[in-house]
C-alpha positions in Angstrom: 68.5 243.9 -50.8 67.6 245.6 -47.6 63.9 246.7 -47.6 63.0 250.4 -47.3 61.0 249.6 -44.2 64.1 248.2 -42.7 66.1 251.3 -43.7 63.5 253.6 -42.3 63.6 251.7 -39.0 67.4 251.8 -39.1 67.6 255.5 -39.7 65.0 256.4 -37.1 66.7 254.1 -34.6 70.0 255.8 -35.4 68.3 259.1 -34.7 67.1 257.7 -31.4 63.4 258.1 -32.1 60.6 255.4 -32.2 59.6 254.0 -35.5 55.8 253.9 -36.0 55.3 251.8 -39.1 52.6 253.5 -41.2 51.5 256.1 -38.7 51.1 259.9 -39.1 50.0 262.2 -41.9 51.9 262.9 -45.1 53.2 266.2 -43.8 54.5 264.6 -40.7 56.2 261.8 -42.7 57.6 264.3 -45.1 59.2 266.1 -42.2 60.4 262.7 -40.8 61.9 261.8 -44.2 63.8 265.1 -44.2 65.1 264.3 -40.7 65.9 260.8 -41.6 68.2 262.2 -44.3 69.9 264.8 -42.1 69.9 263.1 -38.7 73.0 261.2 -39.6 75.3 264.1 -39.1 73.2 266.0 -36.5 72.7 263.2 -34.0 73.8 264.0 -30.4 76.8 261.8 -30.5 78.3 263.2 -33.7 80.7 266.1 -33.3 79.6 269.4 -34.9 82.8 269.4 -37.0 81.8 266.1 -38.5 78.4 267.5 -39.5 80.0 270.4 -41.5 82.6 268.1 -42.9 80.0 265.6 -44.2 78.5 268.0 -46.8 82.0 269.0 -47.9 82.9 265.4 -48.5 80.0 265.1 -50.9 81.1 268.1 -52.8 84.7 267.0 -52.7 83.9 263.6 -54.2 84.0 265.1 -57.7 86.7 267.7 -57.0 90.3 267.4 -58.0 92.7 266.2 -55.3 95.8 267.9 -53.9 99.3 266.6 -54.1 100.2 263.4 -52.5 102.0 263.9 -49.1 105.5 262.5 -48.5 106.0 259.6 -46.2 107.2 260.4 -42.7 110.7 259.2 -42.0 111.1 259.7 -38.2 113.8 257.4 -36.8 113.2 255.0 -34.0 116.0 255.4 -31.5 115.6 252.4 -29.3 118.3 250.8 -27.2 116.4 247.5 -26.9 118.0 244.5 -25.3 115.9 242.1 -27.3 117.7 240.6 -30.3 116.0 238.5 -32.9 117.0 234.9 -32.6 117.9 232.9 -35.7 114.6 231.1 -35.6 112.7 234.4 -35.9 115.0 236.6 -38.0 116.6 233.9 -40.0 120.0 235.7 -40.0 121.4 239.1 -39.5 119.2 242.1 -38.9 118.5 244.0 -42.1 120.1 247.4 -42.6 116.8 249.2 -42.5 115.7 247.7 -39.2 116.0 249.3 -35.8 118.4 247.8 -33.2 115.8 245.3 -31.9 115.4 244.1 -35.5 111.6 244.1 -35.1 110.5 247.3 -36.9 111.9 249.6 -39.5 113.9 252.7 -38.8 111.6 254.8 -41.0 108.6 254.1 -38.8 106.5 257.3 -38.3 107.3 258.9 -35.0 103.8 258.4 -33.6 104.4 254.6 -33.7 107.8 254.5 -32.2 106.9 254.7 -28.5 104.1 252.1 -29.1 106.5 249.7 -30.8 109.1 250.2 -28.1 106.5 248.9 -25.7 105.8 246.0 -27.9 109.4 245.0 -28.0 109.3 244.7 -24.2 106.0 242.8 -24.3 107.4 240.3 -26.8 110.5 239.9 -24.6 108.3 239.2 -21.5 106.1 236.7 -23.4 109.1 234.9 -24.8 110.5 234.6 -21.2 107.2 233.2 -20.0 107.2 230.6 -22.7 110.9 229.7 -22.2 110.2 229.1 -18.5 107.4 226.5 -19.2 107.9 225.2 -22.7 106.0 222.0 -22.0 102.8 223.6 -20.7 102.5 227.2 -21.8 99.7 227.4 -24.3 101.5 229.9 -26.6 104.7 227.8 -26.5 102.6 224.7 -27.5 100.9 226.6 -30.2 104.3 227.6 -31.6 105.6 224.0 -31.6 102.7 223.1 -33.9 103.3 226.0 -36.3 102.4 224.9 -39.9 100.0 222.3 -38.8 96.9 224.6 -38.5 94.7 224.6 -41.6 93.4 228.0 -42.7 89.6 228.3 -42.4 89.8 231.8 -44.0 86.8 232.7 -41.8 87.7 236.4 -41.7 88.2 236.7 -45.5 85.1 234.7 -46.3 83.0 237.0 -44.0 84.1 240.0 -46.2 83.8 238.2 -49.5 80.4 239.4 -50.7 79.0 240.3 -54.1 80.2 243.5 -55.8 78.4 246.6 -54.5 77.9 245.2 -51.0 79.7 246.9 -48.2 80.6 244.9 -45.1 81.4 246.5 -41.7 84.2 245.5 -39.4 82.9 246.9 -36.1 85.7 247.8 -33.6 85.8 247.6 -29.8 88.0 250.5 -28.7 88.0 252.3 -25.4 90.5 255.1 -26.2 93.1 256.1 -28.7 96.3 258.3 -28.6 94.6 260.9 -30.9 91.1 261.0 -29.4 91.7 260.1 -25.7 88.8 258.3 -24.0 86.1 257.1 -26.3 83.9 254.8 -24.2 83.8 252.8 -21.0 82.9 249.4 -22.6 82.4 247.6 -19.4 81.1 244.6 -21.2 83.0 243.9 -24.5 80.9 240.7 -25.1 77.7 242.7 -24.8 78.9 245.3 -27.3 80.0 242.5 -29.6 76.4 241.2 -29.4 75.1 244.6 -30.4 77.4 244.6 -33.4 76.3 241.1 -34.4 72.7 242.0 -34.1 73.2 245.2 -36.1 74.7 243.2 -39.0 78.4 243.6 -38.6 80.4 241.1 -40.7 83.5 241.0 -38.4 84.6 242.4 -35.1 87.9 244.1 -34.3 89.2 244.1 -30.8 92.0 246.4 -29.7 94.3 244.5 -27.3 96.9 247.2 -26.6 96.5 248.4 -23.0 98.4 251.7 -22.5 97.4 253.3 -25.7 94.0 251.9 -26.4 92.7 250.5 -23.1 92.3 246.9 -24.5 93.3 243.5 -23.2 93.6 240.0 -24.6 90.7 239.1 -22.2 88.5 241.4 -24.2 89.2 239.4 -27.3 88.6 236.1 -25.5 85.2 237.4 -24.2 84.1 238.5 -27.6 85.2 235.2 -29.2 83.2 233.3 -26.5 80.1 235.4 -27.1 80.3 234.8 -30.9 80.7 231.1 -30.4 77.1 231.1 -29.1 76.0 231.7 -32.7 77.9 228.7 -34.1 75.6 226.8 -36.5 73.2 229.7 -36.7 72.4 232.2 -39.4 74.0 234.7 -39.7 77.1 232.9 -38.6 79.3 234.3 -35.8 81.4 237.3 -36.6 85.1 236.3 -37.0 87.3 238.4 -34.7 90.5 240.2 -35.5 93.2 241.0 -32.9 94.0 244.6 -33.6 97.4 245.3 -32.1 100.9 246.2 -33.2 102.3 242.9 -34.4 106.1 242.8 -34.6 106.8 239.1 -33.7 105.3 235.8 -34.6 104.8 235.0 -30.9 102.0 237.6 -30.9 100.3 235.8 -33.7 100.5 232.5 -31.8 99.1 234.3 -28.8 96.2 235.7 -30.9 95.4 232.3 -32.3 95.4 230.7 -28.8 93.0 233.4 -27.7 90.6 232.5 -30.5 91.2 235.2 -33.1 90.6 234.5 -36.7 92.9 237.3 -38.0 95.6 239.7 -36.9 96.7 243.2 -38.1 100.0 243.7 -39.8 101.1 247.4 -40.3 103.5 247.8 -43.2 104.7 251.2 -41.9 106.2 249.4 -38.9 107.3 246.1 -40.5 108.6 247.2 -43.9 110.0 244.2 -45.8 109.3 242.0 -42.8 105.7 242.1 -43.8 105.9 239.0 -45.9 107.7 237.1 -43.1 104.9 237.8 -40.6 102.2 237.3 -43.2 103.6 233.8 -43.9 103.7 233.2 -40.2 100.1 234.3 -39.8 99.0 231.8 -42.4 101.1 229.1 -40.7 99.1 229.5 -37.6 95.8 229.2 -39.6 94.9 232.9 -39.4 94.1 235.6 -41.9 95.9 239.0 -41.9 94.6 242.5 -42.5 97.7 244.2 -44.1 97.5 247.9 -43.4 98.9 250.5 -45.7 99.1 254.3 -45.5 100.8 255.3 -48.8 102.0 254.1 -52.1 105.3 252.6 -50.7 103.3 250.6 -48.1 101.0 249.3 -50.8 103.8 248.2 -53.0 105.2 246.1 -50.1 101.8 244.7 -49.2 101.2 243.5 -52.8 104.7 242.1 -53.1 104.2 240.2 -49.9 101.0 238.5 -51.3 98.4 240.2 -49.1 94.9 239.0 -49.8 93.2 241.5 -47.5 94.5 245.1 -47.7 93.4 247.9 -45.4 93.9 251.6 -46.2 94.3 253.7 -43.0 93.1 257.2 -43.7 95.0 258.5 -40.7 98.3 260.3 -41.3 100.7 258.6 -38.8 102.8 261.8 -38.6 100.0 264.3 -37.8 97.0 262.1 -36.9 95.0 264.0 -39.5 92.3 261.9 -41.3 91.2 262.2 -44.9 89.2 259.8 -47.0 91.4 261.1 -49.9 93.9 258.5 -49.0 91.5 255.7 -49.7 90.5 257.4 -53.0 94.2 257.9 -54.1 95.3 254.4 -53.4 92.2 252.7 -54.8 93.3 253.1 -58.4 96.6 251.3 -57.6 95.0 248.2 -56.1 95.3 245.0 -58.2 92.2 243.0 -59.0 91.2 240.1 -56.7 92.1 241.8 -53.4 89.6 242.4 -50.6 89.8 246.1 -49.8 89.1 247.7 -46.4 88.9 251.4 -45.6 89.9 252.4 -42.1 89.6 255.5 -39.9 87.7 258.7 -40.5 84.3 257.0 -41.1 81.7 258.5 -38.9 78.7 259.0 -41.3 76.8 256.8 -43.7 77.8 259.3 -46.5 81.4 258.2 -45.9 80.5 254.6 -46.1 78.5 255.0 -49.4 81.3 257.0 -50.9 83.9 254.3 -50.1 81.6 251.6 -51.4 81.2 253.5 -54.6 85.0 253.7 -54.9 85.1 249.9 -54.8 85.9 249.1 -51.2 84.5 245.8 -49.9 84.5 246.8 -46.3 84.9 249.6 -43.8 86.4 249.4 -40.3 84.6 251.6 -37.8 85.3 252.0 -34.1 84.8 255.4 -32.6 81.5 256.2 -34.2 79.9 252.9 -33.3 81.3 252.9 -29.7 79.9 256.4 -29.1 76.5 255.4 -30.6 76.4 252.3 -28.4 77.3 254.3 -25.3 74.6 256.8 -26.1 72.0 253.9 -26.1 73.4 251.9 -23.2 71.2 250.8 -20.3 72.6 251.8 -17.0 72.6 248.2 -15.6 73.3 246.0 -18.6 75.7 248.1 -20.6 74.6 247.6 -24.2 71.1 246.1 -23.8 69.4 245.7 -27.1 66.5 248.1 -27.5 64.4 249.2 -30.5 66.2 252.6 -30.2 69.8 251.4 -30.2 71.6 254.0 -32.3 74.6 251.7 -32.8 72.4 249.1 -34.6 70.8 251.9 -36.7 74.2 253.2 -37.7 75.4 249.7 -38.8 72.3 249.2 -40.9 72.6 252.7 -42.4 76.3 252.0 -43.3 75.2 248.8 -45.1 72.2 250.3 -46.9 71.9 250.5 -50.6 71.6 254.3 -50.9 73.8 255.8 -53.5 74.9 259.3 -54.7 73.8 258.1 -58.1 70.2 258.7 -57.1 70.8 261.7 -55.0 68.2 264.4 -54.7 69.6 267.0 -57.2 68.5 270.1 -55.2 70.0 268.8 -52.0 73.1 267.6 -53.7 73.6 271.1 -55.2 73.6 272.8 -51.8 74.8 270.1 -49.4 76.8 267.6 -51.5 75.9 264.3 -53.2 76.0 262.2 -50.0 73.5 264.5 -48.2 71.2 264.3 -51.3 71.4 260.5 -51.2 70.3 260.5 -47.6 67.2 262.7 -48.3 66.3 260.5 -51.3 66.6 257.4 -49.1 64.3 258.9 -46.5 61.7 259.9 -49.1 61.8 256.4 -50.6 61.2 254.8 -47.2 58.4 257.3 -46.5 56.7 256.5 -49.8 57.0 252.8 -49.1 55.2 253.1 -45.9 52.3 255.0 -47.5 52.1 252.3 -50.1 51.9 249.7 -47.4 48.9 251.5 -46.0 47.2 251.0 -49.4 47.5 247.3 -49.2 51.0 246.3 -50.4 52.8 243.6 -48.4 54.7 245.1 -45.5 58.1 243.5 -46.1 58.3 243.8 -49.9 61.5 245.4 -51.1 61.6 248.7 -52.8 63.6 248.8 -56.0 65.0 251.9 -57.6 65.6 251.1 -61.3 68.9 252.5 -62.6 68.3 254.9 -65.5 64.6 255.2 -64.8 62.5 257.8 -63.0 59.9 255.4 -61.7 59.9 253.3 -58.5 59.0 249.6 -58.7 57.4 247.8 -55.9 57.5 244.0 -55.6 54.8 242.1 -53.8 
């Protein structure tokens, strides 16, 4: 369990203020505890809209939910020249596939232009491999398909005991919905910050036009993480986050050092199983992303071990954690569940953990926090006031709405009440330290009891 002293440091770091262990009078620390609780949503890098939304999320946790939205069915009108070969398609193009045979006709409109680009990228990569079949690294990787043992590094990194929330920290420069998010001049340095902050895995966007990423970003991150080989904690496994429509992209990811790839059911439809099997044949794990009940049914049927729920509506770009809540009850036992998009506040993380999610994938909030703390010369130099590290630690903390301050919860929502309680516990812990308790002893809140127990 993370100690309260660690949490206090994490929260003050996230707030961007120094952490004086055991200094100051009670009144000052009481004020600090209050700020520790509220600074999550009021820090400089958090949009004002997120602050007001955070309290509403706490109140909405127990409220009834609205009707489930219908799936978008925009058609992809692509006149692609690329045809799936027999080795890839295994036969005729299915009736529900677009003309290229690589993604479904019912793909939401927002994905269509991206997938059209991917068709061209796949075509170009296949041409490169065909021109140098004996030496091209991706071509050689494909020749050995099926001979790569699965290490399951990505899955193992997220397989932790119940009640523990892992963080997949994402490196993302921009997005179609948000525009520019951060410069990220040094992806490896940002990956180091994520690792130091306690991230379990790292996600790297490699799509250029839409997200500002490159495969070189992924290679740099993998190289940085390899420095921790043999150490504890172990290096963060890296997932290539892109729009996978062909197995050659999976081979390319494996060649670049990725441990996993993203498969989006909304784009692949019934081809999800085909590409999931191909992913395993190259020794990688797959995060199978779903957006609604139909996607989830396909993912389960395909045999997905790792299921990600994207809270972003692909038709409107609107984000709601309600999607994760709605689909959680439909998940079979034994799956590793990841909530994606719309997570900008520790209250969001705690709520998702309490729903039963094993991990969260966070990009924008962490990138903004890292940029806020960046040194001018070194990019993401580690400092005692690194907001990104503080945010990661706060996401993973053991605070719970079960122990929320009732008064604060009544007015601001359960998640805000939990933050204040966490701040007060950390404050009390420091005062006890001043009276002779060992500094690093954990603070334990006993379920069903009103007392606090300290262990030496």
